[in-house]
C-alpha positions as CSV (number, residue, x, y, z in Angstrom):
1,M,-35.1,-1.7,106.5
2,S,-38.2,-3.2,104.6
3,R,-38.0,-4.8,101.5
4,V,-40.0,-2.1,99.7
5,Q,-37.1,0.5,101.1
6,L,-34.3,-1.6,99.9
7,I,-35.6,-1.6,96.3
8,I,-36.0,2.2,96.4
9,I,-32.2,2.4,97.2
10,L,-31.3,0.5,94.4
11,I,-33.3,2.2,91.9
12,A,-31.7,5.7,93.0
13,F,-28.1,4.2,93.0
14,F,-28.6,2.8,89.3
15,S,-30.0,5.9,87.9
16,C,-26.9,7.9,88.9
17,K,-24.6,5.6,86.8
18,K,-22.9,6.3,83.4
19,P,-25.1,4.2,80.8
20,L,-22.8,1.1,79.9
21,I,-24.0,1.3,76.1
22,P,-22.9,4.5,73.9
23,D,-25.4,6.4,72.8
24,T,-24.5,6.2,68.8
25,I,-23.7,2.4,67.4
26,V,-20.9,2.7,64.7
27,A,-20.6,-0.4,62.5
28,P,-17.4,-1.7,61.9
29,N,-15.7,-1.2,58.5
30,P,-15.9,-4.0,55.7
31,P,-12.9,-6.1,54.8
32,V,-10.9,-4.5,52.0
33,V,-11.2,-7.0,48.8
34,S,-8.1,-5.9,46.5
35,E,-8.4,-6.2,42.8
36,E,-6.9,-8.7,40.8
37,A,-3.7,-7.0,39.0
38,I,-4.6,-6.2,35.5
39,R,-3.0,-8.4,32.5
40,F,-3.6,-8.1,28.9
41,T,-2.4,-9.5,25.6
42,T,-2.2,-8.2,22.4
43,N,-2.1,-8.9,18.8
44,I,1.4,-7.9,18.4
45,D,2.9,-9.5,21.3
46,T,4.8,-11.9,19.3
47,G,7.6,-9.5,18.3
48,K,8.8,-6.7,16.1
49,V,5.8,-5.4,13.9
50,I,6.2,-4.6,10.1
51,L,3.7,-1.5,9.4
52,D,2.0,-0.7,5.9
53,G,0.4,2.3,7.0
54,D,-2.4,2.0,9.9
55,L,-2.1,-0.8,12.4
56,T,-5.2,-2.7,14.1
57,L,-4.2,-3.2,17.8
58,A,-6.5,-5.8,19.5
59,V,-6.3,-6.0,23.1
60,S,-7.6,-8.6,25.3
61,I,-7.5,-8.6,29.2
62,T,-6.8,-11.9,30.8
63,S,-7.3,-10.7,34.4
64,K,-10.7,-9.9,36.1
65,I,-12.1,-6.5,35.0
66,P,-12.4,-4.0,37.7
67,K,-15.8,-2.8,38.6
68,D,-15.5,0.5,37.2
69,G,-13.9,-0.5,33.9
70,I,-10.4,0.2,32.8
71,Q,-8.6,3.1,31.4
72,Y,-6.9,2.4,28.3
73,S,-3.9,4.7,27.2
74,I,-2.1,3.7,23.6
75,I,0.7,6.0,22.5
76,S,2.6,5.7,18.9
77,T,5.8,7.6,18.4
78,W,7.5,8.1,15.0
79,T,10.9,7.4,17.0
80,D,13.2,8.4,13.8
81,S,12.0,11.9,14.8
82,A,10.6,11.6,18.4
83,K,7.1,12.9,16.9
84,Q,4.1,11.2,18.3
85,V,1.7,10.1,15.5
86,F,-1.2,8.8,17.4
87,K,-2.7,8.8,21.0
88,I,-5.8,7.9,22.4
89,D,-7.4,7.8,25.7
90,T,-10.5,6.0,26.4
91,T,-12.2,3.9,29.3
92,A,-14.0,0.4,28.8
93,V,-15.4,-2.5,30.5
94,A,-15.2,-5.0,27.9
95,S,-12.6,-7.7,28.0
96,S,-11.4,-7.1,24.4
97,L,-11.2,-3.9,22.4
98,T,-9.9,-3.1,18.9
99,F,-8.2,0.2,18.0
100,N,-7.1,1.5,14.8
101,L,-3.8,3.2,15.2
102,K,-3.2,5.9,12.4
103,G,-0.2,7.6,11.5
104,Q,2.1,5.2,11.1
105,N,2.7,5.7,7.3
106,R,6.3,7.0,6.9
107,T,9.0,4.9,6.6
108,G,11.2,4.2,9.8
109,N,11.0,2.6,13.2
110,Y,8.3,3.5,15.9
111,T,7.5,2.4,19.5
112,I,3.9,2.0,20.5
113,Q,3.0,2.0,24.5
114,V,-0.4,0.5,25.7
115,T,-1.2,1.1,29.1
116,A,-4.3,-0.3,31.1
117,T,-5.4,1.3,34.4
118,S,-8.1,0.3,36.8
119,K,-10.7,3.0,37.3
120,S,-11.0,2.0,40.8
121,S,-7.4,2.2,41.6
122,V,-4.9,4.1,39.8
123,T,-2.2,2.2,41.1
124,N,-3.2,-1.1,39.6
125,T,-2.0,-0.5,36.0
126,T,0.2,-2.1,33.3
127,S,2.3,-1.2,30.4
128,K,3.6,-3.0,27.5
129,N,6.2,-1.2,24.9
130,F,6.3,-2.6,21.2
131,T,8.6,-1.8,18.2
132,A,7.3,-1.2,14.9
133,E,8.9,-0.6,11.7
134,F,7.5,0.9,8.3
135,I,9.1,-0.9,5.2
136,P,7.7,0.4,1.8
137,S,5.7,-2.0,0.0
138,I,6.4,-2.3,-3.7
139,P,3.7,-3.1,-6.5
140,A,5.6,-4.8,-8.7
141,V,4.6,-7.9,-10.2
142,N,6.2,-11.4,-10.3
143,M,6.8,-12.5,-14.2
144,E,6.4,-16.0,-13.4
145,I,3.0,-15.8,-13.0
146,D,2.9,-16.6,-16.8
147,R,6.2,-16.4,-18.8
148,K,3.8,-16.3,-22.1
149,L,2.5,-12.8,-21.5
150,N,3.9,-9.5,-22.8
151,W,5.2,-8.1,-20.1
152,N,7.3,-5.2,-21.6
153,D,3.7,-4.1,-22.9
154,H,2.7,-4.0,-19.4
155,A,5.6,-1.2,-18.8
156,Q,5.7,0.3,-22.0
157,G,3.0,3.8,-22.3
158,K,2.5,3.5,-18.5
159,C,3.9,4.9,-15.5
160,G,2.0,3.2,-12.8
161,P,-0.7,0.2,-11.8
162,Y,-4.1,0.2,-12.8
163,D,-7.1,-1.9,-12.2
164,F,-9.9,-2.7,-14.6
165,N,-12.3,-4.8,-12.5
166,K,-11.6,-2.6,-9.4
167,D,-11.0,-5.2,-7.2
168,G,-7.9,-3.7,-5.4
169,I,-5.4,-5.6,-7.3
170,P,-3.7,-4.2,-10.2
171,D,-4.4,-5.7,-13.9
172,I,-2.1,-6.4,-17.0
173,V,-3.4,-5.6,-20.2
174,T,-1.5,-7.7,-22.9
175,W,-1.5,-10.7,-25.2
176,S,0.0,-14.4,-25.4
177,G,1.7,-15.8,-28.4
178,R,-0.4,-17.6,-30.8
179,S,-1.0,-21.2,-30.6
180,A,1.0,-24.1,-32.6
181,D,-1.5,-23.3,-35.6
182,P,0.0,-20.5,-37.6
183,K,-3.2,-19.4,-39.0
184,T,-4.2,-18.8,-35.1
185,P,-3.7,-15.0,-34.1
186,P,-2.6,-13.9,-30.6
187,L,-5.1,-13.5,-27.9
188,L,-6.1,-10.5,-25.9
189,Y,-5.6,-11.1,-22.1
190,V,-6.4,-9.1,-18.8
191,K,-4.9,-10.7,-16.0
192,D,-4.1,-9.4,-12.5
193,Y,-1.0,-9.5,-10.6
194,T,-1.7,-12.9,-8.8
195,G,-2.2,-14.5,-12.5
196,K,-6.2,-14.6,-12.3
197,I,-7.4,-14.2,-16.1
198,I,-10.1,-11.4,-15.8
199,F,-11.0,-11.3,-19.6
200,S,-9.8,-13.1,-22.6
201,F,-10.6,-12.7,-26.4
202,N,-9.9,-14.8,-29.4
203,I,-10.6,-12.8,-32.8
204,K,-11.2,-16.1,-34.7
205,D,-14.5,-16.3,-32.4
206,K,-15.9,-13.2,-34.0
207,K,-14.5,-13.4,-37.3
208,P,-13.4,-17.0,-38.7
209,S,-11.8,-15.7,-42.1
210,M,-9.4,-13.4,-40.3
211,R,-6.0,-14.0,-41.9
212,D,-2.8,-15.4,-39.9
213,S,-1.0,-13.0,-37.7
214,L,2.3,-12.0,-36.4
215,N,3.0,-13.4,-33.0
216,N,2.0,-9.9,-31.1
217,L,-0.9,-7.7,-31.1
218,L,-1.0,-3.9,-30.9
219,I,-3.2,-2.7,-28.3
220,D,-4.3,0.2,-26.4
221,Y,-7.5,1.4,-24.8
222,R,-9.7,4.2,-23.5
223,D,-13.0,5.4,-22.6
224,I,-14.3,5.7,-26.4
225,N,-18.0,5.6,-25.9
226,N,-17.9,7.6,-22.3
227,D,-19.9,4.9,-20.8
228,G,-17.5,4.6,-18.0
229,F,-15.8,1.5,-18.9
230,N,-12.6,1.1,-20.8
231,D,-12.5,-0.2,-24.4
232,F,-10.0,-1.9,-26.7
233,A,-8.2,-1.0,-29.9
234,L,-6.4,-3.9,-31.7
235,T,-4.2,-4.3,-34.7
236,Y,-3.4,-7.6,-35.9
237,M,-0.5,-8.3,-38.5
238,G,-0.4,-10.6,-40.8
239,E,2.3,-12.4,-42.6
240,W,3.4,-15.1,-45.1
241,D,5.6,-17.6,-43.8
242,P,8.5,-18.6,-46.4
243,N,8.0,-21.2,-48.7
244,P,10.9,-21.9,-51.0
245,S,8.8,-24.2,-53.3
246,A,6.2,-21.5,-54.1
247,G,9.1,-19.0,-54.4
248,I,8.7,-17.5,-51.3
249,T,12.1,-17.4,-49.5
250,T,11.4,-14.7,-46.7
251,S,8.4,-13.5,-44.6
252,K,6.0,-11.0,-46.2
253,F,3.3,-9.2,-44.8
254,N,-0.1,-10.0,-46.2
255,G,-2.1,-7.2,-44.3
256,I,-3.4,-5.4,-41.4
257,N,-6.8,-6.0,-39.2
258,T,-7.6,-3.4,-36.7
259,F,-10.7,-3.6,-34.2
260,L,-12.5,-1.8,-31.7
261,L,-14.1,-3.4,-29.0
262,F,-16.8,-1.1,-27.5
263,S,-17.8,-1.9,-23.8
264,K,-21.3,-2.8,-23.5
265,S,-20.6,-3.0,-19.5
266,S,-17.7,-3.9,-17.3
267,L,-15.5,-6.4,-19.8
268,D,-18.4,-6.9,-22.4
269,Y,-17.9,-5.9,-25.6
270,E,-19.2,-5.3,-29.2
271,I,-16.7,-5.9,-31.7
272,V,-16.1,-3.5,-34.9
273,E,-13.6,-4.0,-37.8
274,I,-12.5,-0.7,-38.7
275,L,-9.6,-1.5,-40.9
276,D,-8.6,-4.4,-43.3
277,I,-5.8,-3.6,-45.5
278,P,-3.8,-6.3,-47.6
279,K,-0.2,-6.2,-48.2
280,Q,0.6,-3.1,-45.4
281,S,2.3,-3.2,-42.0
282,Q,1.5,-1.0,-39.0
283,F,3.4,-0.7,-35.8
284,N,1.2,2.1,-34.3
285,I,-2.1,2.2,-32.4
286,N,-3.0,5.2,-30.4
287,L,-6.3,6.3,-28.8
288,F,-6.7,10.2,-28.2
289,D,-8.7,13.2,-29.4
290,W,-6.3,14.2,-31.9
291,D,-8.5,16.6,-33.9
292,F,-9.4,18.4,-30.4
293,D,-13.3,17.7,-30.6
294,G,-13.9,16.1,-27.5
295,L,-14.1,12.4,-28.7
296,P,-11.1,10.0,-28.7
297,D,-9.7,9.0,-32.3
298,L,-7.9,6.3,-33.4
299,L,-4.2,7.0,-34.8
300,A,-3.6,3.5,-36.7
301,S,-0.3,4.5,-38.2
302,S,2.7,7.0,-37.5
303,M,1.8,10.5,-36.7
304,N,3.8,12.2,-39.6
305,E,1.8,10.0,-42.2
306,G,-1.3,11.9,-40.8
307,I,-3.7,9.1,-41.4
308,Y,-6.2,8.8,-38.6
309,F,-9.8,7.6,-38.0
310,K,-11.8,10.0,-36.6
311,N,-14.6,9.2,-34.2
312,L,-18.0,10.3,-35.6
313,G,-19.9,9.3,-32.4
314,S,-21.9,6.5,-31.9
315,N,-19.1,3.8,-32.2
316,K,-18.8,4.9,-36.0
317,F,-15.3,6.2,-37.2
318,E,-14.2,7.3,-40.8
319,Q,-10.7,7.6,-41.8
320,R,-9.3,11.0,-42.4
321,K,-6.2,13.3,-42.8
322,L,-4.6,15.0,-39.9
323,T,-1.7,17.6,-40.0
324,P,1.1,16.1,-38.3
325,L,0.7,17.2,-34.7
326,F,4.8,16.2,-34.0
327,V,7.4,13.8,-35.4
328,Q,7.0,10.5,-34.2
329,G,9.5,9.2,-31.7
330,I,8.4,7.6,-28.0
331,G,5.4,8.0,-26.7
332,N,3.5,7.9,-23.3
333,K,0.2,9.5,-21.6
334,Y,0.1,11.3,-18.8
335,D,-2.0,14.4,-17.2
336,Y,0.5,16.6,-17.9
337,D,-1.6,19.7,-17.4
338,K,-3.3,18.4,-14.5
339,D,-6.9,19.1,-16.0
340,G,-8.4,15.5,-15.1
341,T,-7.4,14.1,-18.7
342,L,-4.5,12.0,-20.1
343,D,-2.3,14.3,-22.6
344,Y,-0.4,12.7,-25.1
345,I,3.5,12.9,-24.6
346,N,6.2,12.2,-27.2
347,L,9.9,12.5,-27.3
348,Y,11.5,12.9,-30.7
349,L,15.0,12.0,-30.7
350,N,18.2,10.9,-32.7
351,Q,17.1,7.6,-34.2
352,I,19.8,5.3,-35.9
353,D,18.9,2.7,-38.5
354,E,20.4,-0.9,-38.7
355,N,22.9,0.4,-40.9
356,G,24.1,2.8,-38.0
357,N,22.8,6.0,-40.0
358,Y,20.3,8.8,-38.5
359,V,17.3,8.3,-40.3
360,S,17.0,11.7,-40.3
361,T,19.1,14.8,-40.7
362,N,16.8,17.1,-38.0
363,N,19.0,15.7,-34.9
364,S,16.9,18.3,-32.6
365,Q,15.3,16.5,-29.4
366,I,11.8,17.9,-28.6
367,L,9.1,16.4,-26.3
368,S,5.5,17.6,-27.2
369,V,2.7,17.6,-24.9
370,V,-0.6,17.2,-27.0
371,T,-3.2,18.5,-24.3
372,S,-6.9,19.0,-25.0
373,K,-6.4,22.5,-26.0
374,S,-3.1,22.9,-27.9
375,V,0.3,21.0,-28.8
376,I,3.3,22.4,-26.8
377,H,7.0,21.5,-27.9
378,F,10.0,21.5,-25.7
379,P,13.7,21.4,-26.2
380,V,15.3,18.6,-24.2
381,V,19.1,19.7,-23.6
382,G,22.3,19.0,-21.8
383,K,22.9,15.4,-23.3
384,K,23.0,13.7,-26.9
385,I,20.3,10.8,-27.1
386,D,20.0,8.0,-29.7
387,K,17.9,5.4,-30.4
388,Y,18.8,2.6,-32.4
389,I,16.7,0.5,-34.3
390,M,18.8,-2.5,-33.4
391,P,20.7,-1.9,-30.6
392,T,24.3,-1.9,-31.0
393,N,27.1,-3.2,-28.8
394,N,28.8,-0.4,-26.8
395,K,26.1,2.0,-27.3
396,S,23.1,3.1,-25.2
397,S,19.5,3.1,-26.8
398,A,16.8,5.1,-25.6
399,E,13.5,3.3,-25.5
400,R,11.1,4.8,-22.8
401,I,9.9,7.9,-21.3
402,T,8.3,8.7,-17.9
403,L,7.0,12.0,-16.4
404,L,6.4,13.1,-12.7
405,D,6.8,15.7,-10.4
406,A,10.2,14.9,-8.8
407,D,11.0,17.9,-7.5
408,A,7.8,19.0,-6.3
409,D,7.6,22.3,-8.2
410,G,4.2,21.8,-9.8
411,D,5.3,20.5,-13.2
412,M,6.5,17.4,-14.6
413,D,10.1,16.3,-15.0
414,L,11.3,13.7,-17.7
415,V,12.9,10.2,-16.7
416,L,14.6,8.6,-20.0
417,G,15.1,5.0,-19.8
418,S,17.9,3.3,-22.0
419,L,19.2,0.0,-22.8
420,I,23.0,-0.3,-22.9
421,I,24.7,-3.6,-24.4
422,D,28.6,-3.4,-22.6
423,N,30.6,-6.0,-24.4
424,G,27.6,-7.9,-25.1
425,V,26.1,-7.5,-21.4
426,W,22.9,-5.8,-21.3
427,S,22.2,-3.2,-18.5
428,Y,19.8,-0.3,-18.3
429,L,20.4,3.5,-17.4
430,Q,17.7,6.0,-16.2
431,D,18.3,9.8,-16.8
432,Y,16.7,12.8,-15.6
433,F,15.8,16.1,-17.2
434,E,14.3,18.7,-15.0
435,N,11.6,20.8,-16.5
436,T,13.1,24.2,-16.3
437,G,10.1,26.4,-17.8
438,G,10.7,26.1,-21.8
439,Q,12.7,23.3,-22.0
440,F,14.2,19.8,-20.1
441,T,17.6,20.2,-19.0
442,Y,19.6,17.2,-18.0
443,K,21.1,16.8,-14.5
444,A,23.9,14.2,-14.4
445,N,23.7,11.4,-11.9
446,Y,20.7,12.6,-10.6
447,I,19.2,9.1,-10.6
448,E,21.7,6.4,-8.9
449,I,22.6,3.6,-11.4
450,D,24.1,0.3,-10.2
451,K,24.7,-2.3,-13.2
452,F,24.8,-5.0,-10.6
453,L,21.2,-4.4,-9.7
454,I,18.0,-5.7,-11.6
455,G,17.5,-3.5,-14.5
456,D,14.3,-2.6,-16.8
457,L,13.5,-0.2,-19.6
458,Q,11.0,2.0,-17.8
459,A,10.8,3.3,-14.3
460,W,7.4,3.5,-12.7
461,A,6.7,6.4,-10.0
462,G,4.8,6.6,-6.9
463,D,5.1,7.8,-3.5
464,L,6.4,4.7,-1.9
465,D,7.5,5.5,1.5
466,N,4.5,8.1,1.9
467,D,6.7,11.2,2.5
468,G,4.9,13.7,0.0
469,D,7.4,13.2,-2.7
470,I,7.4,10.7,-5.9
471,D,10.0,7.7,-5.9
472,L,10.8,5.4,-8.8
473,Y,10.9,1.9,-8.8
474,Y,11.0,-1.4,-11.7
475,P,7.3,-2.9,-11.9
476,T,8.6,-6.2,-12.7
477,Y,10.7,-9.0,-11.5
478,F,11.5,-13.0,-11.6
479,K,10.7,-14.2,-8.1
480,N,13.1,-17.4,-8.3
481,Q,15.7,-14.9,-9.7
482,L,15.8,-12.1,-6.6
483,N,19.3,-11.6,-5.1
484,L,20.9,-13.7,-7.8
485,P,23.7,-11.6,-10.0
486,K,22.1,-8.7,-11.2
487,W,18.8,-9.7,-9.6
488,Q,18.7,-8.0,-6.7
489,Y,15.4,-5.6,-6.3
490,F,15.3,-2.1,-5.3
491,W,14.0,1.4,-5.3
492,W,14.7,4.8,-5.8
493,E,14.1,7.0,-2.9
494,N,13.4,10.8,-3.7
495,T,15.9,12.5,-1.4
496,K,15.3,16.0,-2.9
497,Q,18.9,16.1,-3.9
498,G,18.3,13.1,-6.3
499,F,16.9,9.5,-6.4
500,K,19.1,7.3,-4.2
501,I,19.3,3.4,-4.4
502,N,17.1,2.0,-1.5
503,K,17.2,-1.7,-0.8
504,K,15.1,-1.9,2.0
505,F,11.4,-2.7,0.8
506,R,8.5,-5.5,0.8
507,L,7.3,-6.8,-2.6
508,K,3.4,-6.8,-2.3
509,Y,2.7,-8.8,-5.2
């Protein structure tokens, strides 16, 4: 066999064999890279959360973030009612996120579940559960921030906090006692609940010849000139100190001075004196539209005297006579008819003088409401009410009124605050009179009373637990006396069947 023939035979042999290399080349699978298990922390990891409405939740991922991001699921449930109040599902690739959890605004307990799941692998997921509680925050003021302030004035004639400079902190319009110089009248102050002085006024800076004054100041405020800022009315009462060598054995009034502070801007005023009467006393001051012409007037005496200063506009006032609209009693201001402007409320009742005698033969009990259009009179029935000029042992003396829609029926009900002296020990009572249409009717024991707890003359009103109804609370306390005998603080929860004492709270200031 020749060499050529051998080559031909070998070629033929190998051409008949199946190729050893496959027709399609398949690449091997890449190795699986497993994700790092998701780990995260939050700003509420440290323990039980105390809520005050919305909750800011910050989530920080401490592990490597999956390439497709993370699916977050956050659920908040009000466990007291098994009601889900907040839920959000969102995807993000950031290492930290902040969420505003709404709905935690009712008193009680909550559970908050936070879940982070890889968008690449649903099995890579982590959850955390937290407990939280909403405890009502009470806007009462610690009276220790300045003992010289007239805190009683802070409560009298008002039913809730107010904010003159709109900084979110409630303010107090009051006065401080005069200095050691008996010729120095008291100062007007506006302070906030932290003790910060917002505004002060010394009448001697405007009128150095001002007579000396009693250690108090009658104050009212309202936007008289309609510029959006509150104006002030101030009355000073002067007196002679006893001077036996001059034949003066007792103090005597030597006159009154009344000034109006008209705002030029926020807490900047033009001072106008409208009343300077020697040898006369005065224990009343009220800014209100007494003649229904749309302009606030000044009542610088009791209503039954009928003397008032009519607002003529342009910061001018003129003394006029007014037919009495009601018989003077205990006053306050509320928007009774809910038309957006304050109405004047007056409770006339049985007043007893220092000798134990009624000052009037008219022992009716009438609540008068002066609106921008008319005067409405309502009998107050079901309980005899007395007010003592000089409080007497083992008697109760009515001192303050508060109006609120306690039963959510659309009209204002009456709460009457009284002082009680039991064998020389002072305590306080709050009585409830329901507005039944044509009159206010007493409901016994509707407001729970515990004389061993903190007390005050007037209760303030507000929806403290955010459940849609109005609760009651006292607006002042002494911080260093809390939980001492008769100084345990509380608030009244509106239960629809009455106001019940609730000792679970936080003091806001």
